[in-house]
C-alpha positions in Angstrom: 41.6 -42.2 24.2 43.3 -39.7 26.5 45.0 -37.6 23.6 40.6 -37.1 22.8 39.3 -36.8 26.4 42.5 -33.9 26.7 40.8 -32.2 22.8 36.9 -32.8 24.2 38.1 -30.2 27.4 40.3 -27.7 25.4 37.0 -27.0 23.1 35.1 -26.6 25.9 37.0 -24.3 27.2 37.6 -22.5 24.5 33.4 -23.0 23.8 33.2 -21.2 27.3 35.6 -18.5 27.0 33.7 -17.6 24.2 30.1 -17.7 25.8 31.6 -15.3 28.5 30.8 -11.2 28.0 33.7 -9.3 28.2 33.7 -7.2 30.8 34.0 -4.1 29.4 33.5 -1.7 31.9 36.3 -2.6 33.5 38.1 -3.0 30.7 37.3 0.4 30.0 38.5 2.1 33.4 42.1 0.6 33.0 42.7 2.2 29.5 41.1 5.0 30.5 42.9 5.3 34.2 46.4 4.1 32.1 45.8 6.9 29.5 45.2 9.7 31.9 48.7 8.3 34.3 50.8 8.6 30.8 50.1 12.0 29.7 50.0 13.0 34.2 53.4 11.5 34.3 55.0 12.6 30.9 53.5 16.2 30.8 55.2 16.4 35.0 58.8 15.0 34.2 58.7 17.5 31.1 57.5 20.4 33.8 60.3 19.5 36.5 63.1 18.4 33.8 62.9 22.0 32.6 63.0 23.0 35.5 65.7 21.9 36.4 67.4 23.1 33.9 66.0 26.5 33.7 67.0 26.8 37.4 70.6 25.2 35.9 71.4 27.7 33.1 69.4 30.3 33.9 67.3 30.2 30.7 63.6 31.6 32.5 61.0 29.6 31.6 62.1 28.0 28.0 63.4 25.3 28.7 60.8 24.6 31.0 58.3 25.4 28.1 60.1 22.9 26.7 59.9 19.7 28.5 56.0 20.6 28.7 55.7 20.0 24.5 58.1 17.1 24.6 56.0 15.6 27.5 53.4 16.4 26.1 54.2 14.6 22.6 55.7 11.6 24.1 52.0 11.6 26.6 50.7 11.9 22.6 52.8 8.6 21.5 51.9 6.9 24.9 48.4 6.8 24.2 48.2 5.9 20.9 50.3 2.9 21.1 48.2 1.5 24.8 44.7 2.4 23.0 46.2 0.2 20.0 46.9 -2.2 21.8 43.7 -2.2 22.8 42.1 -2.2 20.1 44.2 -5.2 19.0 43.4 -7.7 21.6 39.1 -7.3 21.5 
């Protein structure tokens, strides 16, 4: 008897979850913020890393440019993974 009541309660909880509309505005805001932060952090790390290496080896802007491009590529891959994870949950 107690097992049946627990199963019924669990089914009721699942039905309530299905009835509730997803909070799409907050989810969209979270994904947008995540994308912006991922891109900014990766490009800034590439910039400052390249700038440091240019100063260390006196190579001009070459490491800086390479760092920014690598940071941009890493950011794009991170955004892709974030979006794929977001769309899998829906």
